C-alpha positions, -999 to 999 in steps of 0.1 A, spaced: -440 -575 664 -455 -609 655 -430 -635 657 -439 -665 630 -409 -685 645 -438 -710 662 -458 -716 630 -457 -754 623 -437 -757 587 -470 -779 578 -491 -746 584 -471 -727 557 -486 -720 526 -457 -712 499 -465 -690 467 -438 -700 446 -446 -672 419 -457 -647 451 -489 -630 448 -495 -601 422 -490 -564 443 -474 -583 473 -438 -582 464 -414 -604 483 -440 -621 506 -439 -661 494 -450 -677 527 -484 -670 540 -503 -689 570 -542 -688 572 -556 -672 600 -592 -682 614 -615 -670 641 -648 -686 649 -662 -647 653 -652 -640 619 -664 -673 599 -665 -675 568 -638 -648 566 -600 -658 571 -568 -640 568 -540 -650 546 -510 -637 565 -475 -632 553 -451 -647 574 -422 -625 562 -441 -591 565 -466 -585 596 -481 -557 576 -493 -578 545 -525 -599 548 -553 -603 530 -590 -610 543 -604 -641 522 -637 -658 518 -643 -693 503 -656 -688 468 -683 -712 473 -692 -688 503 -700 -665 476 -711 -687 446 -723 -722 453 -716 -730 418 -680 -717 413 -658 -738 393 -620 -733 388 -605 -738 357 -566 -744 361 -543 -747 332 -512 -770 330 -489 -742 345 -511 -736 375 -514 -776 382 -476 -777 381 -471 -746 404 -495 -762 428 -482 -796 425 -517 -811 419 -513 -846 413 -526 -865 382 -552 -884 401 -559 -855 425 -596 -842 427 -601 -805 421 -624 -803 450 -595 -811 470 -582 -777 464 -591 -747 486 -605 -717 466 -605 -680 481 -616 -647 471 -600 -619 483 -622 -596 501 -623 -557 490 -637 -538 521 -665 -515 518 -656 -478 516 -678 -446 516 -688 -451 480 -682 -487 474 -701 -519 490 -681 -548 499 -670 -569 473 -648 -600 464 -625 -611 435 -638 -640 420 -619 -634 388 -587 -640 404 -592 -666 431 -563 -675 455 -561 -714 448 -541 -736 478 -532 -771 472 -537 -784 509 -517 -817 497 -486 -799 488 -492 -766 508 -485 -745 478 -508 -715 466 -512 -692 435 -533 -664 426 -553 -681 394 -568 -657 368 -600 -672 351 -592 -664 317 -625 -666 294 -648 -666 326 -677 -647 333 -664 -641 369 -658 -606 383 -630 -590 401 -659 -571 420 -685 -597 429 -709 -577 454 -713 -595 487 -748 -599 497 -756 -586 531 -761 -611 557 
C-alpha cells in the first residue's frame, strides 16, 4: 500500500466538489514521469486504487479554450485579476480497447488553479468539444 504521508501539502490538489464517478476522493497529486510525457497521472491520496491518466488539453488541441462559469471560478478560487491561461487544463485519457482507439475527454476537462491548488471537472456546456476526442498516433 502506497503511503502518501510524505506528500508535501503544497503538492496536493483539492477537489471541493469531488470528481464525478470517484466518490470520496477529494485530494490528489499529479504524478509525472519523463518517459510518459505529456501524459501524467492524477492520483487520489485517500485511495491508492483511484487514479486518472491525463494529458494537457493543448497537447490535443492547440486552440482549446476553457469556459468557466462564476461558480467554477469560485470553486477554483480564481482571483479577479488572474489570467485564465495560468490554469492547468487536463483531459482525462480513455485508454484503447480491442474495438476502440485511444481518446480523451475534451468536453469535461479537469481544471486546476495552481495558485489555490483547487480543482474541478468543468463541463464545457454549449461547446463543440467531444467526450471521446480521438488521439492522433504519434
